N, C-alpha and C positions, 0 to 999 in steps of 0.2 A: 484542343480546348481543355483548359484546366479542370473545370468542373466535370466534364465527361470523363476525363482519365481519373479523377478521384472516385467518381461513382463506379467505374469498372474495378477499380481497385478494391472498392468496398464489396461489391458482389464477389469477387475472386477470394478475398481474405476473410469476410464476415459471413457470407452466404455460401461459400464454397461452390460457386457456379463453374460448370465445366468449361474448358477453353472453347468448345463449339458454341456454347449459349452466349459467352462473352463476346465472340466474334459477331454472332446474330444481333446482339443488342447494340454492339458498336456500330455496326452497318445501319440499323434501324434509326439511331440517334443522329447519325451522319446525314441520312436522307432527310431528316426532320429539319436539321439545322440548314441544310442546302435549300430546302423549300422556303424556309422563313427568309433567307437572305434574297431569293429570287422574287419574294413578294413585294419588297421595297416599301413596306409599311412603316419602317422605322421601329418595329418590334424586334426584340430578341428572345431567347428562350425563356428569360427571367420574367419578361412582360406579356409573353404570348397568353391569350385568353382562349377560352373553349371554341370561340368562332373560327379562329385561325386554325385550331387543330381539327375542327370539322371540315374546314376547307382542305386541309391536307388529306383526310380520309377521302374526300370526294376526289381529289387529284388522284390518290392511288388507285381507287376503283376505276376512274376514267382510263388510266393508263394500263388496265389489264391485271391489276393485282386483285387475286381472289379474296373474298370476304375472310376466309380463314387465315391468310397472310396479313390482311390488314388488321385483324384482331390481334395478331402476334405483335405487330408493330406497335400498335396502342398499348398493348400490355407493357412492352418495353419502356414506352413513354410514361405510362402510369408508375412503374417503380422509379424511373429518374426523377419525377416530380414528388414522389413521396420521400425520396432521399433528400431532395433540396428543401422540402418542408421541414424534415428533420434537422436539417442543418441551419434552419433559419434564413435561407436564401430568398424563399418565396413565402407569401402569406396564405396562399390557397393552393390546391391543386386543381388546375383547370381541366384535367382529364376527367375528373369525377362527374362533370356535368354532360360529358359526351356520351351520346347512345352509341353503341357499337354496332356494326353492321351484322346482320343475321347470317350465320353459316348455313348452307344448304345441309339437310339431313341426308346421310348416306342411306340410300334405299337398299334393303336386303336383297341380294341375288336370288334368283329363282329360275326354275326350268318350267317352260309352259306345257301344258297338259298333253299336248299333240307329240311333243318330243318324248315325254314320260312313257305315252302309249307305244311308241316306236320301240323303246327300249324293251318293254315287256312283250311286245308281239314278235320281236326278233329272237331267234334261237340262239341267243347269246349266253344264257345260263343252261348248264347241262342237268341231266337228272340225277347226277351222282350227289354224293354228300356235299362236296364243296359248291356244286352249282346250285342245289336247293338252298343251302345255308346262305349263299351270297344273294341270291334272289329275295329271300325272306329278309336279310338285312335291309336292303334297298326298299322292299315293300313295306317293312315296318316303319322305317323312318318316314316314308311317303304317305302313308296311311294313318299314322298317329302323331306325327310331329314330335316324337320323343327326342331327347338329348343323347349324345353319344354315351355319356356316363350311365344313362338310364337303360339303354339298349344293353350295354355290357352286363350290367348288373340285374338284368330281368330273369327271375327264376322261373322254373316250370310252373311251380305252384301259383305264381302270378296270373297265370292264364285261366280265365273263368269261361269255359265254352257255353256252360248252361245260360249265363246272363250276357254272353258275348261282349265280354270286357277283359281288360288287363289292369292290373294293379302296379302302379309306377311310384318308385321312391326317388322323389326329385331333391332339388337343392334344400339345404337345411333340414334334411330327413322329413320332408312334407310328402305324404302319400297322396295320390290322386288316382281317380278311375277314369280310364279312357275307353270308349267303346270301340269294337273292332267289327269288321264286316265278316260275313260268311266266307267270301273270297280269301281273306287273310287267314281265317281258321283253317280252310282247306290247305293253304300253303304251310302252315304250322305242322298239321298232320302229316303232310307229305315228308316234310324235313325230320319230323319226329320218327318216322320209320327208319330212315337213313341213320338218324342219330343214335338209335338204340343199337345199331351195329358196331358203334364205336365203344372202346372200353372207357367208359366214363361214369361208372356207378356211383362214385363219391361227387360227382359234379352236380350241383343243383341247379346250375345256370342254364337257361334255354340255349344260348348260343356257345358253341365250344370250337376248339380247333380240332384239325384232323387227327391229333393225338389225344384228344379227350381233355385237354386243358382249358382253362378259362380264356375266353376272347380277350384280346389287347387292343388298345386305341390304334396302333399302327396298322395292325392287320385291317381293322374296319376302315380306316382311311384309304388303304390301298384298294380294297373292294369297292368303295364309293367312287374313288378317283377314275379307275380303270372302267367302271361301268358308265359314269357320266360322260367319259371321253368318247363313248360310242355316239353319243347323240348332241353333243354341244362343244364348242370351241371356246367357251368361257374360261378365263383363268380360275375362276372359282368353282372347284369341284370337290366339296367336302361334306360331311354329314349335316352340317348346319344349313348348306344350301337346301337340302331336301326338307329340312324342318321348315325353311322359309317358303319353300314351294307348297307344302301342306297348307300353311297358314293363308297364303295368298289365294290358292286355288278355292280354299273354303270360303273366303270373303267374295271371291268372284261369283260363287254359286249362291251368295245370299245368306251365308251362316251369321249368326248374331254375334257380335264383336265380343260380347262378355261370355259367350259359350266357348269361343276360340280361346279367350284368356285362360279360362278354367282348364282346358284341354292342354294348352301348352305349359302350364304351371306358372304362369306370370304373376308375381306379387301385386302389380298394379296395372291398370288399363292403358297407361301411356306407353308401357313396353309393346303392348299389342297394336296400339294405334299406328305404329310405323308402318305396318302392312296395308293400311288404308291408302297410302300414297300411291302404291303400285296398282291397287284396285282403281283409284280415281283416274290414274294415268290410262288405263284400259277402257274406262268409261269415256273419257275425252276422245280416245281413238275411235270407239264405236259411234259416238256422236258425230264425229267429222265424217265418217263414212255413210251414215244413215240419214242424217238430218239434211233436208233440202236446201236449207239456208246456210249450212256449215261451209 
């Protein structure tokens, strides 16, 4: 079709779209034109209104197309009609009146408390320097919800045993205070004894390598991945999973959402609210098990 070909040339030459994106746009528009022809309403793409486009969305969803893929196809159609409007081939853009299907939010992966207990109860971590450090890395993520960069940059002087808290330097150099338990303090002290045997007098950071250098992300990922592999078969085994686990379990235990927001260092509440989906999922499961009419 002539107009489709000119549109794709416009995207290639003016917008510099990649060959992959051009193929996707071509396929999406081809599907829409095919749908119009099968409707036998006498309409073509120049006269199609928003009702016909809504019917196409319904057709896509009914045929198993995900909301995310449907939104991408509508985005291609939106761009096409913007081009037609610019060229004076249509008077209005019918896609503007169409409400796009909502995509499901990706729920953060987390590990349940029972599995985490198994990891700590098991004699997986040794009592030498590496074993104590690796256990403390896992526990620090799990008990405080800090980010990878925050853990690596945590200095010895950031630990306040008197007030049972640590000071963390987060995104955009924002400082925040996170409470810690006596259990975590005990682990820090045990690790500190072994750390003192390493030649790291100039290293101000709490976590160090066996040679006394600053910890680096790849090593932390390796520690977390191998540790979580002991208790879960999930594909996701990274430091952020432990951060998600901390937030989810705090909510499950009844912690205030705003308090969790402050501990995690989120700039707005909407970033923290994603964890409520996991919590609500658990509540529904408990309801189904416990309610006599469920």
